[in-house]
C-alpha positions as CSV (number, residue, x, y, z in Angstrom):
1,M,0.0,0.0,0.0
2,I,1.5,3.4,-1.1
3,S,0.6,5.9,1.6
4,A,1.9,9.3,0.2
5,F,3.2,11.0,-2.9
6,Y,6.7,11.1,-1.5
7,E,8.8,9.4,1.2
8,P,11.3,11.4,3.1
9,D,14.9,10.6,2.4
10,G,17.0,12.8,4.7
11,E,16.5,16.3,3.2
12,A,15.3,14.8,-0.1
13,F,12.0,13.4,-1.3
14,R,11.7,9.9,-2.9
15,A,8.7,9.8,-5.3
16,T,6.2,7.0,-5.2
17,L,4.2,5.7,-8.0
18,L,1.3,7.9,-6.9
19,T,3.1,10.8,-8.5
20,R,2.9,9.2,-11.9
21,G,1.3,11.4,-14.6
22,P,-1.0,10.5,-17.5
23,W,1.2,10.9,-20.5
24,D,4.3,8.8,-19.8
25,A,4.8,6.2,-17.1
26,R,8.3,7.4,-16.4
27,F,7.3,10.9,-15.3
28,Q,5.4,12.6,-12.5
29,H,2.3,14.7,-12.7
30,G,3.0,18.3,-12.1
31,G,0.9,18.7,-9.0
32,P,3.0,17.0,-6.3
33,P,6.4,18.5,-7.3
34,A,4.8,22.0,-7.5
35,A,3.4,21.4,-4.0
36,L,6.9,20.6,-2.7
37,L,8.2,24.0,-4.0
38,A,5.2,26.0,-2.7
39,G,5.3,24.4,0.7
40,A,9.0,25.1,1.0
41,M,8.6,28.8,0.1
42,A,5.7,29.2,2.5
43,R,7.8,27.7,5.4
44,W,11.1,29.4,4.6
45,G,12.7,31.6,7.3
46,A,12.3,32.3,10.9
47,D,9.5,34.8,10.2
48,A,7.4,32.5,8.0
49,D,4.4,32.6,10.3
50,D,4.2,36.4,9.9
51,F,3.7,36.1,6.1
52,F,1.1,34.7,3.7
53,L,2.1,33.1,0.4
54,A,-0.1,35.2,-1.9
55,R,1.3,34.1,-5.3
56,V,3.1,31.1,-6.6
57,S,4.4,30.8,-10.2
58,I,5.8,27.4,-11.3
59,E,7.9,26.8,-14.4
60,L,7.9,23.1,-15.4
61,L,11.2,23.1,-17.2
62,R,11.6,19.3,-17.9
63,P,9.6,16.2,-17.4
64,V,10.0,15.1,-13.7
65,P,11.2,11.5,-13.4
66,I,9.9,9.3,-10.7
67,T,13.0,9.4,-8.6
68,T,14.4,11.2,-5.6
69,L,14.1,15.0,-5.6
70,T,16.0,17.8,-3.8
71,L,14.9,21.4,-3.4
72,S,16.4,24.7,-2.4
73,V,14.8,28.1,-1.6
74,K,16.5,31.5,-2.0
75,P,15.4,34.9,-0.9
76,E,15.2,37.5,-3.7
77,R,14.1,40.5,-1.8
78,L,12.9,40.6,1.8
79,G,10.9,43.7,2.5
80,R,9.1,44.5,5.7
81,S,5.7,44.0,4.1
82,V,6.4,42.0,0.9
83,Q,8.9,39.2,0.4
84,R,10.0,37.6,-2.9
85,L,11.5,34.1,-2.9
86,S,12.6,31.7,-5.5
87,A,13.0,27.9,-5.4
88,V,14.2,25.1,-7.6
89,L,13.6,21.3,-7.6
90,R,16.3,19.0,-8.9
91,A,16.3,15.4,-10.1
92,D,19.7,13.7,-10.3
93,G,21.2,17.2,-10.0
94,V,19.3,18.6,-12.9
95,V,16.8,21.5,-12.3
96,V,13.3,20.2,-13.4
97,L,11.0,22.9,-11.8
98,S,11.6,26.4,-10.7
99,A,9.3,28.7,-8.8
100,T,8.9,32.2,-7.6
101,G,6.7,33.3,-4.7
102,I,5.4,36.5,-3.2
103,R,4.7,36.6,0.6
104,I,2.7,39.4,2.1
105,R,2.8,40.3,5.8
106,R,-0.3,39.3,7.8
107,A,-2.0,42.5,9.0
108,P,-5.7,42.0,10.0
109,L,-8.1,44.7,8.8
110,S,-11.4,45.8,10.3
111,T,-13.6,45.8,7.3
112,T,-16.9,44.4,6.0
113,L,-16.3,41.5,3.6
114,P,-18.6,41.0,0.6
115,P,-21.1,38.1,0.9
116,P,-19.9,34.7,-0.3
117,P,-21.0,33.5,-3.7
118,E,-23.7,30.9,-4.1
119,A,-22.7,27.7,-2.4
120,W,-21.9,24.6,-4.5
121,P,-23.4,21.3,-3.7
122,D,-21.9,19.3,-0.8
123,P,-19.1,17.3,-2.3
124,S,-19.8,14.3,-0.1
125,R,-23.2,14.0,-1.8
126,L,-21.9,14.0,-5.4
127,Q,-20.8,11.2,-7.6
128,R,-17.1,10.5,-7.6
129,F,-15.1,11.1,-10.8
130,V,-11.9,9.4,-11.9
131,F,-9.7,10.8,-14.7
132,P,-10.3,8.3,-17.6
133,F,-7.1,9.1,-19.6
134,F,-4.4,7.7,-17.4
135,V,-2.7,4.7,-19.0
136,D,-1.4,3.0,-15.8
137,D,-3.6,1.8,-13.0
138,I,-1.4,3.3,-10.2
139,G,-0.8,7.0,-10.5
140,Y,-1.8,10.5,-9.5
141,H,-5.5,9.8,-10.4
142,R,-5.7,7.2,-7.6
143,A,-4.4,9.7,-5.1
144,V,-6.9,12.4,-5.5
145,E,-10.7,12.5,-5.0
146,L,-12.9,14.4,-7.5
147,S,-16.6,15.3,-7.8
148,V,-18.3,17.3,-10.5
149,A,-20.1,20.3,-8.9
150,H,-21.7,21.7,-12.1
151,G,-21.5,21.0,-15.8
152,A,-20.0,17.8,-17.2
153,W,-16.5,16.5,-17.9
154,G,-15.4,16.9,-21.5
155,A,-16.3,20.6,-21.9
156,T,-16.1,23.9,-20.0
157,P,-17.2,25.7,-18.1
158,V,-17.2,23.0,-15.5
159,G,-16.9,22.9,-11.7
160,F,-15.0,20.3,-9.7
161,W,-14.6,19.7,-6.0
162,A,-11.2,18.0,-5.3
163,R,-9.0,16.9,-2.5
164,P,-5.8,14.8,-2.1
165,R,-6.4,11.4,-0.6
166,V,-2.9,10.9,0.7
167,P,-0.3,13.2,2.3
168,L,2.3,15.0,0.2
169,V,5.1,13.5,2.2
170,D,4.7,10.3,4.3
171,G,4.6,11.0,8.0
172,Q,4.2,14.8,7.6
173,D,1.1,17.0,7.7
174,T,0.2,18.5,4.3
175,S,-0.3,22.3,4.6
176,P,-3.2,24.2,3.0
177,I,-1.0,25.6,0.2
178,E,0.4,22.1,-0.5
179,R,-3.1,20.6,-0.8
180,L,-4.0,23.4,-3.2
181,M,-1.0,23.0,-5.5
182,I,-1.4,19.2,-5.6
183,I,-4.8,19.8,-7.2
184,A,-4.3,23.1,-9.1
185,D,-2.0,21.6,-11.7
186,A,-4.8,19.2,-12.6
187,Q,-7.3,21.9,-13.7
188,S,-6.5,21.3,-17.4
189,G,-7.5,17.6,-16.9
190,M,-10.6,18.5,-15.0
191,G,-11.7,21.0,-17.6
192,V,-10.5,19.7,-20.9
193,P,-10.7,22.1,-24.0
194,L,-10.8,19.2,-26.5
195,D,-11.4,15.4,-26.5
196,P,-8.4,13.8,-24.6
197,A,-8.9,10.7,-26.7
198,D,-7.6,12.7,-29.6
199,Y,-5.4,15.4,-28.0
200,T,-2.9,15.9,-25.2
201,F,-2.6,19.0,-23.0
202,V,0.8,19.7,-21.5
203,N,1.2,22.7,-19.3
204,P,4.7,24.3,-19.1
205,D,3.7,26.6,-16.2
206,L,1.2,27.1,-13.4
207,T,0.4,30.4,-11.5
208,V,-1.8,30.6,-8.5
209,Y,-3.0,33.8,-6.8
210,L,-4.6,33.6,-3.3
211,E,-6.7,36.1,-1.3
212,R,-6.3,33.9,1.8
213,E,-5.2,30.5,2.8
214,P,-7.6,27.6,1.9
215,E,-9.8,26.2,4.6
216,G,-10.8,22.6,4.9
217,E,-10.0,19.6,2.7
218,W,-12.2,20.2,-0.3
219,L,-11.2,22.7,-2.9
220,G,-13.4,23.9,-5.8
221,F,-12.3,24.8,-9.3
222,D,-14.6,26.7,-11.6
223,I,-12.8,26.0,-14.8
224,R,-12.7,27.7,-18.2
225,S,-10.3,26.1,-20.7
226,T,-9.7,26.9,-24.4
227,A,-7.5,25.7,-27.3
228,N,-6.8,27.3,-30.6
229,A,-5.8,26.3,-34.1
230,H,-2.1,26.9,-33.7
231,G,-1.6,24.5,-30.9
232,S,-1.8,26.5,-27.7
233,G,-4.4,27.0,-25.1
234,L,-5.3,28.3,-21.6
235,A,-6.7,26.7,-18.6
236,Q,-8.0,29.0,-15.8
237,S,-10.0,28.6,-12.7
238,A,-11.7,30.6,-9.9
239,I,-10.8,28.7,-6.8
240,R,-13.0,28.2,-3.7
241,D,-13.4,26.3,-0.6
242,R,-16.4,25.6,1.6
243,C,-16.2,29.2,2.9
244,G,-16.3,30.9,-0.5
245,L,-13.9,32.2,-3.3
246,M,-10.3,32.6,-2.3
247,G,-8.1,32.6,-5.5
248,R,-7.4,32.0,-9.1
249,S,-5.1,29.8,-11.1
250,A,-4.0,29.6,-14.7
251,Q,-1.9,27.4,-17.0
252,S,-0.5,27.8,-20.5
253,L,-1.3,24.7,-22.6
254,L,0.7,23.0,-25.3
255,V,-2.1,21.2,-27.3
256,A,-1.1,18.4,-29.6
257,A,-3.0,15.7,-31.6
258,R,-2.3,12.2,-30.3
259,R,-0.4,9.9,-32.7
260,R,-2.7,7.4,-34.4
261,E,-1.2,4.5,-32.4
262,E,-2.1,6.2,-29.1
263,R,-5.8,6.5,-30.0
């Protein structure tokens, strides 16, 4: 029984088969490695609790092999109210993901907040959904739980409730930003712009903006995805939890027709 996306290996992280992505059995889905970087930036430094990670931008530079990963975080500019950090993830010494983050100092305000948007159906009462385009039985799709909140898979707009079913790192608590990043990279698979039986959608990046930290296990993605005739596209979501809206995410898409033997 595999119990997490990664197993700790000293200061490194050994990937399990639950990180496996849909397009090639040798490589990871982008969500778990993106979550490693976001979590590390959120925790960096002695004053981490005084700041909120308000933006995370991930560059997926190379396919991430299912192997042991190491990461490092570097401060770019540490202001009193705003901090800028960068981070990299390495596989066998090669940088496979890079990230930048903006942290904003926590400063409670006395103000009246707008009313929350219309509530979505309770995810526990909805039918479960499993990504149908994964080739291997064991992979990322077995480690997340999904339910369609509105619309139907195969077109957008569509709304999904989602949550990880296992921790990011075995034996460690998964933070709110890590839970979010595990799922956010999958928005292009939840809201597909074209039939995945005929096309693939590879995202070279992921950016998430947050108004506040996510609350609770379930995260909602209200997704609009598009593809155009010259082979690119855009996946974007309004993100919510059970308390209301709390952020947005976007991915550039490389859209390609599947080879005939893949169909």
